[in-house]
C-alpha positions in Angstrom: 26.2 -17.4 25.9 27.8 -14.0 25.3 25.8 -11.0 24.2 25.6 -10.8 20.4 26.8 -7.8 18.5 24.8 -6.0 15.8 25.7 -6.8 12.3 23.6 -3.9 10.9 25.0 -0.9 12.6 23.2 2.3 11.7 23.6 5.9 12.6 19.9 6.4 13.2 16.7 4.5 13.2 15.1 3.5 9.9 11.8 5.3 10.4 9.2 7.4 8.5 6.1 9.2 9.7 3.0 9.3 7.5 2.2 12.7 8.9 5.4 14.1 7.4 4.7 12.6 3.9 2.9 14.1 1.0 0.5 11.4 -0.4 1.0 10.7 -4.0 -1.6 9.6 -6.6 -2.6 6.0 -6.7 -3.1 4.0 -9.9 -6.7 5.1 -10.2 -8.5 8.4 -9.4 -9.8 9.0 -5.9 -7.0 7.6 -3.8 -3.5 8.5 -2.7 -0.8 6.5 -1.0 2.3 7.0 1.1 5.0 4.4 0.4 6.8 3.1 3.5 8.7 0.1 2.2 9.1 -1.2 -1.4 11.0 -4.4 -2.0 11.1 -5.3 -5.7 13.1 -8.5 -5.3 11.0 -10.1 -2.6 7.7 -8.6 -3.8 6.8 -6.9 -0.5 5.1 -3.5 -0.4 4.1 -1.5 2.7 1.8 1.5 2.1 -0.5 3.8 3.9 -3.6 4.4 1.6 -6.2 7.2 1.7 -9.3 6.3 -0.3 -12.0 9.0 -0.9 -15.7 8.3 -0.6 -17.0 6.6 -3.7 -13.7 5.0 -4.7 -14.0 1.6 -6.3 -10.9 -0.2 -7.4 -11.0 -2.9 -10.1 -11.5 -6.5 -9.1 -8.1 -7.9 -8.3 -6.4 -11.3 -7.6 -3.8 -11.5 -4.9 -0.8 -13.7 -5.6 0.3 -13.4 -2.0 -0.9 -12.4 1.4 -2.2 -9.0 2.6 -2.5 -7.5 6.1 -4.6 -4.4 6.2 -5.3 -2.3 9.3 -8.0 0.3 8.9 -7.2 3.5 10.8 -10.1 5.8 9.7 -13.4 5.6 7.8 -15.0 2.6 6.4 -14.6 0.4 3.3 -15.6 -3.1 2.2 -15.2 -5.7 -0.5 -18.2 -5.8 -2.8 -18.2 -9.5 -2.5 -18.6 -9.3 1.3 -21.1 -6.5 1.9 -21.8 -7.8 5.4 -18.2 -7.4 6.5 -17.4 -3.7 6.5 -14.0 -2.7 7.6 -14.0 0.3 10.0 -11.4 2.1 12.0 -9.6 -0.5 14.2 -10.3 -3.4 11.9 -7.5 -5.7 11.0 -8.0 -7.8 7.8 -5.9 -10.8 6.7 -6.2 -11.9 3.1 -4.7 -15.2 2.1 -2.9 -15.5 -1.2 -5.2 -16.6 -4.0 -8.1 -14.3 -2.9 -10.0 -12.1 -5.3 -12.2 -9.1 -4.6 -13.3 -5.5 -5.3 -12.3 -2.8 -2.9 -14.8 0.1 -2.4 -15.6 3.0 -0.1 -19.3 3.9 0.2 -20.2 6.9 -1.8 -22.0 8.4 1.2 -19.1 8.0 3.5 -18.5 11.0 5.8 -14.7 10.7 5.5 -12.0 8.9 3.5 -11.1 5.4 4.4 -7.5 5.1 5.5 -5.2 2.2 6.3 -1.9 0.6 6.6 -1.2 -2.4 4.4 1.6 -5.0 4.1 1.3 -6.9 0.8 3.4 -9.8 -0.5 3.3 -10.6 -4.2 1.2 -8.8 -6.8 -2.4 -7.7 -7.5 -3.5 -8.8 -10.9 -6.2 -6.3 -11.9 -9.2 -7.0 -14.2 -11.7 -4.6 -15.9 -14.9 -6.0 -17.4 -13.6 -9.5 -16.7 -10.4 -9.0 -18.7 -6.8 -8.7 -17.6 -5.9 -5.1 -17.2 -2.6 -4.7 -15.2 -0.3 -6.0 -12.5 0.5 -4.0 -9.4 3.5 -4.9 -7.3 6.3 -3.2 -5.5 8.2 -2.4 -8.7 5.1 -1.0 -10.4 4.3 1.1 -7.4 7.8 2.5 -7.2 7.9 3.2 -10.9 4.6 5.0 -10.6 5.8 7.1 -7.7 9.0 8.1 -9.4 7.0 9.1 -12.5 4.6 11.2 -10.3 7.6 13.0 -8.7 9.1 13.7 -12.2 5.8 15.2 -13.3 5.9 17.5 -10.3 2.9 15.8 -8.5 4.8 15.8 -5.2 8.2 15.7 -3.6 10.3 12.6 -3.5 8.8 10.5 -0.7 10.9 9.0 2.0 10.5 5.2 2.0 12.7 2.2 2.5 14.0 -0.3 0.1 16.3 -3.1 1.0 19.7 -3.7 -0.4 22.9 -4.9 1.3 21.3 -3.0 4.2 18.0 -1.2 4.3 18.3 2.4 3.1 16.0 5.4 2.7 15.0 6.4 -0.8 16.7 9.7 0.1 20.1 8.2 0.9 
């Protein structure tokens, strides 16, 4: 077999560094996020999240899978208090799961982590439908935050005929 040739030539690597990014506000107070990859068509979103002590997100239902790697701090799902996620924890969530993300109010530092999500989060408040969060909603929210002057345009990737940076 002869050596294959690349069909996706690129002048440089498609890479971003979370330390070069300015985190932008999340959908609720108390957390920020760094977008890394947002694919509206296939419903895949890759983010680095920073969640302050005391943050509690609304209960949400996952339509697809989630991979979450905790890099700093501690967090847990209210429904699983005996399974705290700490720095170094990798969590796999199957599609169809529902839970409530929270960071202990007495935490000494924010909880941080890298997540790969497929599908959408369907959010509920007081047992009633509130909103849907997916790659498109996240990108729309980030673009609105940039327009409001809440931060510079983040460098993240979105696929097309070939993957490109949001700055290309």
